[in-house]
C-alpha positions in Angstrom: -38.9 27.7 -19.4 -37.5 24.3 -18.4 -38.9 20.8 -18.8 -42.6 20.2 -18.0 -43.2 18.9 -14.5 -46.7 18.0 -13.2 -48.0 20.6 -10.8 -47.9 19.5 -7.2 -50.9 21.1 -5.4 -50.0 23.5 -2.6 -52.0 25.8 -0.4 -49.9 28.7 0.7 -50.8 32.3 1.5 -49.2 35.2 -0.4 -49.8 38.9 0.3 -52.1 40.5 -2.2 -50.9 43.6 -4.0 -52.2 45.5 -7.0 -50.1 46.3 -10.0 -51.8 49.0 -12.1 -52.0 47.6 -15.5 -52.3 48.2 -19.1 -55.2 49.4 -21.3 -57.4 46.5 -22.2 -59.2 44.8 -25.1 -62.1 42.4 -25.1 -63.0 40.4 -21.9 -65.9 38.3 -23.4 -64.2 34.9 -23.8 -63.1 34.7 -20.1 -66.6 35.7 -19.0 -67.6 32.2 -20.1 -66.0 30.9 -16.9 -68.0 33.2 -14.7 -71.3 32.6 -16.5 -70.8 28.9 -16.6 -70.2 28.8 -12.9 -73.2 31.0 -12.5 -75.3 28.4 -14.3 -74.0 25.7 -12.0 -74.9 27.7 -9.0 -78.3 28.7 -10.1 -79.5 25.4 -11.5 -78.3 22.8 -9.1 -79.4 21.8 -5.7 -77.7 23.4 -2.6 -76.2 20.0 -1.6 -74.7 19.6 -5.1 -73.3 23.0 -5.1 -71.6 22.5 -1.7 -70.0 19.3 -3.0 -68.5 20.7 -6.1 -67.7 24.4 -5.6 -65.1 25.4 -3.1 -66.2 28.3 -0.8 -64.2 31.4 -1.9 -65.2 31.1 -5.5 -68.8 30.3 -4.6 -68.9 33.4 -2.5 -67.4 35.5 -5.3 -69.8 34.3 -8.0 -72.8 34.5 -5.7 -72.1 38.0 -4.5 -71.2 39.3 -7.9 -73.3 37.7 -10.5 -76.4 35.8 -9.1 -78.7 38.7 -8.4 -79.6 41.9 -10.1 -79.1 45.3 -8.4 -82.0 45.8 -6.1 -83.5 42.5 -7.0 -84.2 39.5 -4.7 -84.3 36.9 -7.6 -81.5 35.4 -9.6 -80.8 36.7 -13.1 -80.9 34.6 -16.2 -77.8 35.8 -18.1 -78.5 33.6 -21.1 -81.4 35.9 -22.2 -80.5 39.4 -23.4 -78.9 41.4 -26.2 -75.8 43.3 -27.1 -75.9 47.0 -26.5 -73.4 49.7 -27.5 -71.0 50.7 -24.7 -68.0 52.8 -25.9 -64.8 51.4 -24.5 -66.5 48.7 -22.4 -64.4 45.8 -23.8 -61.1 47.6 -24.1 -59.7 46.0 -21.0 -56.2 44.9 -22.0 -53.5 45.3 -24.6 -53.3 42.1 -26.6 -49.8 42.7 -27.8 -48.5 42.6 -24.2 -50.1 39.4 -22.9 -49.1 36.4 -25.2 -52.0 36.6 -27.6 -51.0 34.7 -30.8 -50.2 36.9 -33.7 -52.6 34.9 -35.9 -55.5 35.7 -33.4 -54.8 39.5 -33.2 -57.5 41.2 -35.3 -55.8 44.6 -35.6 -52.3 43.1 -36.4 -53.9 41.0 -39.1 -55.5 44.0 -40.9 -58.9 44.5 -39.4 -59.5 48.3 -40.0 -62.1 48.9 -37.4 -62.3 48.5 -33.6 -66.0 49.1 -33.1 -66.5 45.4 -32.3 -64.9 46.2 -28.9 -67.7 48.7 -28.0 -70.4 46.3 -27.0 -71.6 44.8 -23.7 -74.2 42.1 -22.9 -77.4 43.4 -21.3 -79.5 40.7 -19.6 -83.2 40.9 -20.5 -84.7 40.7 -17.0 -85.4 44.1 -15.4 -82.8 45.1 -12.8 -80.2 42.5 -14.0 -76.8 43.8 -14.8 -73.6 41.9 -15.8 -70.8 43.5 -13.8 -67.4 44.1 -15.4 -64.7 41.6 -14.7 -62.9 42.3 -11.4 -59.3 40.9 -11.5 -58.7 41.5 -7.8 -61.9 39.8 -6.7 -61.3 36.8 -9.0 -57.7 36.2 -7.8 -58.9 36.6 -4.2 -61.5 34.0 -4.8 -59.0 31.5 -6.2 -56.1 32.3 -4.0 -53.6 29.4 -3.8 -55.5 27.5 -6.5 -55.0 26.0 -9.9 -57.4 27.1 -12.6 -57.2 24.8 -15.7 -58.8 24.9 -19.1 -59.0 21.6 -21.0 -60.1 21.1 -24.5 -59.7 22.7 -28.0 -58.9 26.1 -29.2 -62.0 27.5 -27.5 -60.5 26.5 -24.2 -57.2 28.0 -25.2 -58.8 31.3 -26.2 -60.7 31.4 -22.9 -57.5 30.8 -20.9 -55.5 33.4 -22.8 -58.2 36.0 -22.4 -58.4 35.3 -18.6 -54.6 35.7 -18.4 -54.8 39.0 -20.3 -57.6 40.3 -18.0 -55.7 39.3 -14.9 -52.4 40.5 -16.2 -53.7 44.0 -16.9 -53.9 44.5 -13.1 -51.4 42.0 -11.5 -47.9 40.8 -12.3 -47.6 37.3 -13.8 -45.0 35.2 -15.6 -45.1 32.3 -18.0 -44.0 29.2 -16.2 -44.0 26.7 -19.1 -44.8 26.6 -22.8 -44.4 24.1 -25.6 -40.8 23.9 -26.8 -41.9 23.8 -30.4 -42.3 27.4 -31.8 -45.9 28.3 -32.6 -47.6 25.4 -30.7 -49.8 26.0 -27.8 -50.6 22.5 -26.6 -49.7 23.3 -23.0 -49.0 26.6 -21.4 -48.9 27.6 -17.7 -48.9 31.0 -16.1 -48.4 32.0 -12.4 -49.8 35.0 -10.5 -47.4 35.2 -7.5 -49.3 37.9 -5.6 -52.1 35.4 -5.0 -50.2 32.1 -5.6 -52.6 31.3 -8.5 -51.8 29.1 -11.4 -53.6 29.1 -14.8 -53.0 26.3 -17.2 -54.3 25.4 -20.6 -54.2 21.8 -22.0 -54.7 21.0 -25.7 -57.0 18.0 -25.7 -59.5 18.6 -28.5 -61.2 15.2 -28.0 -60.5 15.1 -24.2 -59.6 11.5 -24.8 -56.2 10.2 -26.1 -56.0 11.2 -29.8 -53.5 11.2 -32.6 -53.7 12.1 -36.3 -54.9 15.4 -37.7 -55.3 17.0 -34.3 -51.5 16.9 -34.1 -50.6 17.1 -37.7 -52.9 18.9 -40.2 -51.4 17.1 -43.1 -53.0 13.8 -41.9 -56.4 12.9 -43.3 -58.2 11.9 -40.1 -58.0 11.4 -36.3 -57.7 8.3 -34.2 -59.3 8.6 -30.8 -59.2 6.1 -27.9 -62.3 6.7 -25.9 -61.1 4.3 -23.2 -58.2 6.6 -22.2 -58.1 10.3 -21.5 -55.4 12.5 -22.9 -52.3 11.9 -20.8 -51.1 15.3 -19.8 -54.3 16.8 -18.4 -55.5 13.5 -16.9 -52.2 13.3 -15.0 -52.7 16.8 -13.6 -56.4 16.4 -12.8 -55.7 15.9 -9.1 -54.1 19.4 -8.9 -57.0 21.2 -10.5 -59.3 23.4 -8.2 -61.3 24.9 -11.1 -61.5 22.9 -14.3 -63.1 24.3 -17.4 -63.8 21.5 -20.0 -64.4 23.1 -23.4 -64.5 20.9 -26.5 -66.7 19.9 -29.4 -65.5 21.3 -32.7 -63.2 18.4 -33.5 -65.8 15.6 -33.0 -67.5 16.2 -36.3 -64.3 15.9 -38.3 -63.3 12.5 -39.9 -62.3 10.2 -37.1 -61.8 6.5 -36.1 -62.9 5.8 -32.6 -61.3 2.9 -30.6 -61.8 1.0 -27.3 -58.4 -0.4 -26.7 -57.3 -2.0 -30.0 -60.9 -2.5 -31.1 -62.5 -0.1 -33.6 -65.8 1.1 -32.2 -66.7 2.9 -35.4 -66.0 5.9 -37.6 -67.3 9.3 -38.4 -67.2 10.6 -42.0 -64.9 7.8 -43.2 -67.1 5.4 -45.3 -64.0 4.3 -47.3 -62.6 2.5 -44.2 -65.5 0.0 -44.1 -66.3 0.4 -40.5 -69.6 1.1 -38.9 -70.4 4.8 -38.9 -71.3 5.9 -35.4 -71.5 9.6 -35.8 -70.1 12.1 -33.3 -72.7 12.4 -30.5 -72.1 9.2 -28.7 -68.2 9.7 -28.7 -68.7 13.3 -27.6 -71.0 12.2 -24.7 -68.6 9.5 -23.6 -65.6 11.8 -23.6 -67.4 14.4 -21.6 -68.6 11.9 -19.1 -65.2 10.2 -18.7 -63.6 13.6 -18.1 -66.1 14.4 -15.4 -65.6 11.0 -13.8 -61.8 11.6 -13.8 -62.2 15.0 -12.1 -64.7 13.6 -9.6 -62.4 10.8 -8.6 -59.4 13.0 -7.8 -60.1 12.9 -4.1 -61.4 16.4 -3.2 -64.0 19.0 -4.0 -63.5 21.2 -7.1 -65.5 23.4 -9.5 -66.0 21.7 -12.9 -67.4 23.8 -15.7 -68.6 22.0 -18.9 -68.7 24.8 -21.5 -70.1 22.4 -24.2 -70.1 23.7 -27.7 -69.8 27.3 -29.0 -71.4 27.6 -32.5 -69.1 28.8 -35.2 -69.4 32.4 -36.2 -67.7 32.1 -39.6 -69.7 33.2 -42.6 -67.3 31.6 -45.1 -64.5 29.1 -44.8 -62.7 29.5 -41.4 -59.4 30.6 -43.1 -61.0 33.0 -45.6 -59.7 36.5 -44.8 -63.2 38.0 -45.1 -64.9 35.4 -42.9 -65.2 37.7 -39.9 -66.2 40.9 -41.6 -69.4 41.6 -39.5 -69.5 45.0 -37.7 -72.8 44.4 -35.9 -74.0 41.6 -33.7 -76.7 39.3 -35.0 -80.2 40.4 -34.2 -82.9 38.0 -32.9 -83.8 35.5 -35.6 -81.2 36.7 -38.1 -79.3 33.5 -38.0 -80.3 30.0 -36.9 -78.0 27.5 -35.3 -77.4 24.6 -37.8 -78.4 21.1 -37.0 -74.9 19.8 -36.2 -74.1 22.6 -33.8 -77.5 22.3 -32.2 -77.0 18.6 -31.5 -73.6 19.2 -29.9 
Protein backbone atom coordinates (compact mmCIF):
# COMPACT_ATOMS: atom_id res chain seq x y z
CA UNK A 1 0.00 0.00 0.00
CA UNK A 2 2.98 2.30 0.55
CA UNK A 3 3.44 5.22 2.83
CA UNK A 4 0.72 7.83 3.08
CA UNK A 5 1.12 10.86 0.86
CA UNK A 6 -1.31 13.81 0.82
CA UNK A 7 -3.52 13.75 -2.23
CA UNK A 8 -2.55 16.32 -4.87
CA UNK A 9 -5.67 17.49 -6.65
CA UNK A 10 -5.85 16.76 -10.35
CA UNK A 11 -8.53 17.17 -13.00
CA UNK A 12 -7.99 14.63 -15.73
CA UNK A 13 -10.46 12.86 -17.96
CA UNK A 14 -10.67 9.10 -18.04
CA UNK A 15 -12.95 7.09 -20.31
CA UNK A 16 -15.99 5.73 -18.53
CA UNK A 17 -16.73 2.05 -18.77
CA UNK A 18 -19.03 -0.24 -16.86
CA UNK A 19 -17.94 -3.34 -15.09
CA UNK A 20 -20.93 -5.54 -14.31
CA UNK A 21 -20.72 -6.23 -10.67
CA UNK A 22 -21.73 -8.35 -7.86
CA UNK A 23 -24.98 -8.95 -6.03
CA UNK A 24 -25.56 -6.22 -3.46
CA UNK A 25 -26.53 -5.68 0.18
CA UNK A 26 -27.87 -2.55 1.85
CA UNK A 27 -27.39 0.89 0.30
CA UNK A 28 -28.93 2.97 3.05
CA UNK A 29 -25.85 4.46 4.76
CA UNK A 30 -24.46 5.95 1.56
CA UNK A 31 -27.86 7.43 0.73
CA UNK A 32 -27.09 9.87 3.55
CA UNK A 33 -24.72 11.64 1.17
CA UNK A 34 -27.38 12.15 -1.48
CA UNK A 35 -30.10 13.15 0.99
CA UNK A 36 -27.87 15.58 2.83
CA UNK A 37 -26.87 17.21 -0.44
CA UNK A 38 -30.55 17.30 -1.34
CA UNK A 39 -31.29 19.20 1.86
CA UNK A 40 -28.55 21.68 0.99
CA UNK A 41 -30.02 22.21 -2.45
CA UNK A 42 -33.62 22.50 -1.31
CA UNK A 43 -33.16 24.73 1.70
CA UNK A 44 -30.51 27.28 0.74
CA UNK A 45 -30.67 30.25 -1.60
CA UNK A 46 -29.71 29.91 -5.26
CA UNK A 47 -26.66 32.11 -4.73
CA UNK A 48 -25.50 30.00 -1.80
CA UNK A 49 -25.93 26.79 -3.77
CA UNK A 50 -23.93 28.11 -6.69
CA UNK A 51 -21.10 29.06 -4.36
CA UNK A 52 -20.74 25.73 -2.58
CA UNK A 53 -21.86 22.95 -4.96
CA UNK A 54 -19.90 22.26 -8.11
CA UNK A 55 -21.98 21.89 -11.27
CA UNK A 56 -21.92 18.16 -12.23
CA UNK A 57 -22.96 16.96 -8.78
CA UNK A 58 -25.61 19.68 -8.50
CA UNK A 59 -27.07 18.57 -11.82
CA UNK A 60 -27.06 14.91 -10.73
CA UNK A 61 -28.78 15.58 -7.41
CA UNK A 62 -31.24 18.06 -8.91
CA UNK A 63 -32.31 15.82 -11.79
CA UNK A 64 -32.46 12.65 -9.69
CA UNK A 65 -33.78 13.57 -6.27
CA UNK A 66 -35.36 17.00 -5.98
CA UNK A 67 -38.71 16.38 -7.65
CA UNK A 68 -41.27 13.64 -7.55
CA UNK A 69 -42.31 11.86 -10.69
CA UNK A 70 -44.87 14.01 -12.47
CA UNK A 71 -44.58 16.69 -9.78
CA UNK A 72 -43.45 20.29 -10.11
CA UNK A 73 -42.60 20.74 -6.43
CA UNK A 74 -39.64 19.49 -4.42
CA UNK A 75 -39.98 16.41 -2.25
CA UNK A 76 -39.36 16.36 1.49
CA UNK A 77 -37.48 13.10 1.95
CA UNK A 78 -37.28 13.48 5.73
CA UNK A 79 -40.99 12.62 6.10
CA UNK A 80 -42.04 9.11 5.23
CA UNK A 81 -42.01 5.49 6.30
CA UNK A 82 -40.28 2.19 5.66
CA UNK A 83 -42.19 -0.14 3.35
CA UNK A 84 -41.41 -3.72 2.40
CA UNK A 85 -39.63 -4.18 -0.91
CA UNK A 86 -38.20 -7.65 -1.44
CA UNK A 87 -34.55 -7.52 -2.48
CA UNK A 88 -34.47 -3.71 -2.67
CA UNK A 89 -31.40 -3.27 -0.46
CA UNK A 90 -29.45 -6.32 -1.65
CA UNK A 91 -27.14 -4.25 -3.81
CA UNK A 92 -23.68 -5.62 -3.09
CA UNK A 93 -21.79 -8.50 -1.53
CA UNK A 94 -20.29 -7.24 1.71
CA UNK A 95 -17.67 -10.00 1.79
CA UNK A 96 -16.11 -8.66 -1.43
CA UNK A 97 -15.78 -4.94 -0.69
CA UNK A 98 -13.71 -4.47 2.47
CA UNK A 99 -16.54 -4.50 5.02
CA UNK A 100 -15.06 -5.16 8.46
CA UNK A 101 -15.75 -8.65 9.78
CA UNK A 102 -17.03 -7.13 13.02
CA UNK A 103 -19.67 -5.18 11.05
CA UNK A 104 -20.90 -8.08 8.92
CA UNK A 105 -24.28 -9.09 10.33
CA UNK A 106 -24.50 -12.47 8.61
CA UNK A 107 -20.91 -13.46 9.39
CA UNK A 108 -21.52 -12.60 13.04
CA UNK A 109 -24.48 -14.92 13.35
CA UNK A 110 -27.59 -12.94 12.50
CA UNK A 111 -29.97 -15.68 11.28
CA UNK A 112 -32.34 -13.56 9.18
CA UNK A 113 -31.87 -11.20 6.23
CA UNK A 114 -35.34 -9.63 6.14
CA UNK A 115 -33.85 -6.34 7.34
CA UNK A 116 -32.57 -5.92 3.77
CA UNK A 117 -36.08 -5.97 2.30
CA UNK A 118 -37.15 -2.42 3.07
CA UNK A 119 -37.11 0.89 1.25
CA UNK A 120 -37.89 4.45 2.32
CA UNK A 121 -41.14 5.85 0.93
CA UNK A 122 -41.50 9.66 1.16
CA UNK A 123 -44.87 10.75 2.54
CA UNK A 124 -45.74 13.38 -0.09
CA UNK A 125 -47.88 12.14 -2.99
CA UNK A 126 -45.86 11.52 -6.14
CA UNK A 127 -42.50 11.52 -4.38
CA UNK A 128 -40.22 8.54 -4.96
CA UNK A 129 -36.67 7.94 -3.78
CA UNK A 130 -34.82 6.46 -6.78
CA UNK A 131 -32.36 3.63 -6.27
CA UNK A 132 -28.69 4.48 -6.17
CA UNK A 133 -27.14 4.81 -9.65
CA UNK A 134 -23.39 4.14 -9.53
CA UNK A 135 -22.76 5.30 -13.10
CA UNK A 136 -24.61 8.58 -12.56
CA UNK A 137 -22.82 9.25 -9.28
CA UNK A 138 -19.35 8.58 -10.67
CA UNK A 139 -20.16 10.66 -13.72
CA UNK A 140 -21.17 13.56 -11.47
CA UNK A 141 -17.91 13.45 -9.49
CA UNK A 142 -15.57 12.56 -12.36
CA UNK A 143 -12.00 13.58 -11.53
CA UNK A 144 -12.95 14.54 -7.97
CA UNK A 145 -12.08 13.63 -4.39
CA UNK A 146 -15.01 12.57 -2.17
CA UNK A 147 -14.00 12.60 1.51
CA UNK A 148 -15.75 11.43 4.67
CA UNK A 149 -14.47 13.00 7.90
CA UNK A 150 -15.55 12.04 11.40
CA UNK A 151 -16.31 9.01 13.53
CA UNK A 152 -17.47 5.47 12.76
CA UNK A 153 -20.63 6.82 11.12
CA UNK A 154 -18.48 8.59 8.54
CA UNK A 155 -16.46 5.41 8.07
CA UNK A 156 -19.61 3.30 7.59
CA UNK A 157 -20.96 5.78 5.05
CA UNK A 158 -17.69 5.74 3.10
CA UNK A 159 -17.47 1.96 3.11
CA UNK A 160 -21.08 1.59 1.97
CA UNK A 161 -20.51 4.06 -0.86
CA UNK A 162 -17.42 2.13 -1.97
CA UNK A 163 -19.38 -1.12 -1.91
CA UNK A 164 -22.20 0.39 -3.96
CA UNK A 165 -19.84 1.83 -6.54
CA UNK A 166 -17.65 -1.27 -6.57
CA UNK A 167 -20.60 -3.49 -7.45
CA UNK A 168 -20.60 -1.88 -10.91
CA UNK A 169 -17.13 -0.43 -11.47
CA UNK A 170 -13.56 -1.64 -10.82
CA UNK A 171 -11.67 -0.02 -7.97
CA UNK A 172 -8.62 -0.58 -5.82
CA UNK A 173 -7.50 0.27 -2.32
CA UNK A 174 -4.83 2.96 -2.56
CA UNK A 175 -3.90 3.25 1.12
CA UNK A 176 -4.88 1.75 4.45
CA UNK A 177 -3.55 1.99 7.97
CA UNK A 178 -0.47 -0.17 8.49
CA UNK A 179 -1.78 -1.46 11.83
CA UNK A 180 -4.00 -4.52 11.36
CA UNK A 181 -7.61 -3.91 12.28
CA UNK A 182 -7.46 -0.10 12.35
CA UNK A 183 -9.43 2.01 9.92
CA UNK A 184 -8.30 5.52 10.77
CA UNK A 185 -7.49 6.41 7.18
CA UNK A 186 -8.39 4.49 4.04
CA UNK A 187 -8.44 5.62 0.42
CA UNK A 188 -9.92 3.99 -2.68
CA UNK A 189 -9.60 4.87 -6.38
CA UNK A 190 -12.11 4.32 -9.20
CA UNK A 191 -9.89 4.60 -12.29
CA UNK A 192 -12.66 4.59 -14.92
CA UNK A 193 -13.76 8.03 -13.70
CA UNK A 194 -10.58 9.18 -11.90
CA UNK A 195 -12.56 9.39 -8.64
CA UNK A 196 -10.98 9.11 -5.19
CA UNK A 197 -12.93 8.20 -2.04
CA UNK A 198 -11.26 8.70 1.35
CA UNK A 199 -12.29 8.28 4.96
CA UNK A 200 -10.55 10.12 7.80
CA UNK A 201 -10.96 9.00 11.41
CA UNK A 202 -11.44 12.23 13.38
CA UNK A 203 -14.18 11.59 15.96
CA UNK A 204 -13.85 15.11 17.41
CA UNK A 205 -12.88 16.71 14.07
CA UNK A 206 -10.36 18.63 16.20
CA UNK A 207 -6.97 17.28 17.30
CA UNK A 208 -7.58 14.62 19.95
CA UNK A 209 -5.73 11.99 21.96
CA UNK A 210 -6.70 9.51 24.64
CA UNK A 211 -9.53 7.03 24.54
CA UNK A 212 -10.34 7.75 20.89
CA UNK A 213 -6.94 6.21 20.05
CA UNK A 214 -6.66 3.70 22.88
CA UNK A 215 -9.78 2.28 24.51
CA UNK A 216 -7.83 1.39 27.66
CA UNK A 217 -7.48 5.09 28.54
CA UNK A 218 -10.15 6.69 30.76
CA UNK A 219 -10.92 9.88 28.81
CA UNK A 220 -10.11 12.05 25.78
CA UNK A 221 -8.07 15.23 25.48
CA UNK A 222 -9.32 17.51 22.70
CA UNK A 223 -7.66 20.70 21.43
CA UNK A 224 -10.45 22.81 19.98
CA UNK A 225 -7.96 25.36 18.63
CA UNK A 226 -6.51 22.85 16.13
CA UNK A 227 -8.21 20.49 13.69
CA UNK A 228 -7.07 16.88 13.33
CA UNK A 229 -3.88 16.95 11.30
CA UNK A 230 -4.48 14.42 8.53
CA UNK A 231 -7.85 15.56 7.25
CA UNK A 232 -7.03 19.23 7.73
CA UNK A 233 -3.87 18.82 5.63
CA UNK A 234 -5.93 17.27 2.82
CA UNK A 235 -8.86 19.72 3.02
CA UNK A 236 -7.67 21.63 -0.04
CA UNK A 237 -7.96 18.48 -2.19
CA UNK A 238 -11.56 17.70 -1.25
CA UNK A 239 -14.33 18.38 -3.76
CA UNK A 240 -17.08 16.78 -1.68
CA UNK A 241 -16.60 16.66 2.10
CA UNK A 242 -19.06 14.80 4.32
CA UNK A 243 -18.52 15.84 7.95
CA UNK A 244 -20.16 13.27 10.22
CA UNK A 245 -19.39 13.33 13.95
CA UNK A 246 -21.09 13.57 17.32
CA UNK A 247 -21.08 10.31 19.24
CA UNK A 248 -17.73 10.94 20.94
CA UNK A 249 -18.58 14.38 22.29
CA UNK A 250 -20.66 13.10 25.17
CA UNK A 251 -17.91 10.82 26.43
CA UNK A 252 -15.57 11.91 29.30
CA UNK A 253 -13.32 14.59 27.81
CA UNK A 254 -10.98 17.46 28.70
CA UNK A 255 -11.19 20.36 26.24
CA UNK A 256 -8.20 22.64 25.62
CA UNK A 257 -7.37 25.90 23.89
CA UNK A 258 -3.63 25.60 23.41
CA UNK A 259 -2.24 24.61 26.81
CA UNK A 260 -5.20 26.09 28.71
CA UNK A 261 -8.02 23.88 29.91
CA UNK A 262 -11.36 25.25 28.72
CA UNK A 263 -13.34 22.75 30.74
CA UNK A 264 -14.41 19.15 30.99
CA UNK A 265 -17.34 16.88 30.33
CA UNK A 266 -18.23 14.05 32.73
CA UNK A 267 -14.96 14.41 34.68
CA UNK A 268 -15.84 16.08 38.01
CA UNK A 269 -12.86 14.43 39.72
CA UNK A 270 -10.44 16.63 37.75
CA UNK A 271 -11.69 19.84 39.44
CA UNK A 272 -12.16 21.78 36.22
CA UNK A 273 -15.29 23.62 35.12
CA UNK A 274 -17.82 21.35 33.49
CA UNK A 275 -18.77 22.81 30.10
CA UNK A 276 -20.84 19.96 28.70
CA UNK A 277 -20.60 18.85 25.10
CA UNK A 278 -22.77 21.21 23.03
CA UNK A 279 -20.38 24.16 22.95
CA UNK A 280 -17.32 22.04 21.99
CA UNK A 281 -19.38 20.22 19.36
CA UNK A 282 -20.58 23.49 17.87
CA UNK A 283 -17.05 24.92 17.79
CA UNK A 284 -15.60 21.78 16.15
CA UNK A 285 -18.26 21.83 13.42
CA UNK A 286 -17.80 25.54 12.76
CA UNK A 287 -14.00 25.26 12.68
CA UNK A 288 -14.27 22.40 10.20
CA UNK A 289 -16.54 24.39 7.90
CA UNK A 290 -14.21 27.39 8.12
CA UNK A 291 -11.26 25.19 7.14
CA UNK A 292 -13.10 23.77 4.14
CA UNK A 293 -14.35 27.22 3.12
CA UNK A 294 -10.84 28.66 3.26
CA UNK A 295 -9.26 26.10 0.96
CA UNK A 296 -9.46 28.34 -2.08
CA UNK A 297 -12.23 27.01 -4.31
CA UNK A 298 -15.85 25.93 -4.34
CA UNK A 299 -16.75 22.51 -2.95
CA UNK A 300 -19.79 20.67 -1.61
CA UNK A 301 -19.78 20.35 2.19
CA UNK A 302 -22.34 18.10 3.87
CA UNK A 303 -22.74 18.26 7.65
CA UNK A 304 -24.47 15.02 8.57
CA UNK A 305 -24.79 16.03 12.27
CA UNK A 306 -25.82 13.29 14.67
CA UNK A 307 -27.43 9.93 13.99
CA UNK A 308 -29.35 8.67 17.06
CA UNK A 309 -28.12 5.34 18.40
CA UNK A 310 -30.35 2.38 17.59
CA UNK A 311 -28.98 0.08 20.29
CA UNK A 312 -31.60 -1.35 22.62
CA UNK A 313 -29.01 -2.57 25.13
CA UNK A 314 -25.28 -1.96 25.57
CA UNK A 315 -23.58 -1.34 22.21
CA UNK A 316 -21.48 -4.52 22.54
CA UNK A 317 -24.31 -6.80 23.72
CA UNK A 318 -24.79 -9.55 21.08
CA UNK A 319 -28.59 -9.13 21.29
CA UNK A 320 -28.59 -5.34 21.05
CA UNK A 321 -29.68 -5.25 17.38
CA UNK A 322 -32.28 -8.00 17.40
CA UNK A 323 -35.18 -6.00 15.91
CA UNK A 324 -36.78 -7.40 12.77
CA UNK A 325 -39.17 -4.53 12.03
CA UNK A 326 -38.61 -0.77 11.76
CA UNK A 327 -39.89 1.47 14.52
CA UNK A 328 -43.40 2.75 13.93
CA UNK A 329 -44.42 6.37 14.44
CA UNK A 330 -44.21 7.24 18.14
CA UNK A 331 -42.82 3.85 19.18
CA UNK A 332 -39.55 5.33 20.39
CA UNK A 333 -38.62 8.88 21.32
CA UNK A 334 -35.18 10.39 20.75
CA UNK A 335 -33.55 10.92 24.15
CA UNK A 336 -32.57 14.38 25.35
CA UNK A 337 -28.82 14.05 24.69
CA UNK A 338 -29.31 12.85 21.14
CA UNK A 339 -31.94 15.52 20.49
CA UNK A 340 -29.55 18.26 21.62
CA UNK A 341 -26.78 17.01 19.35
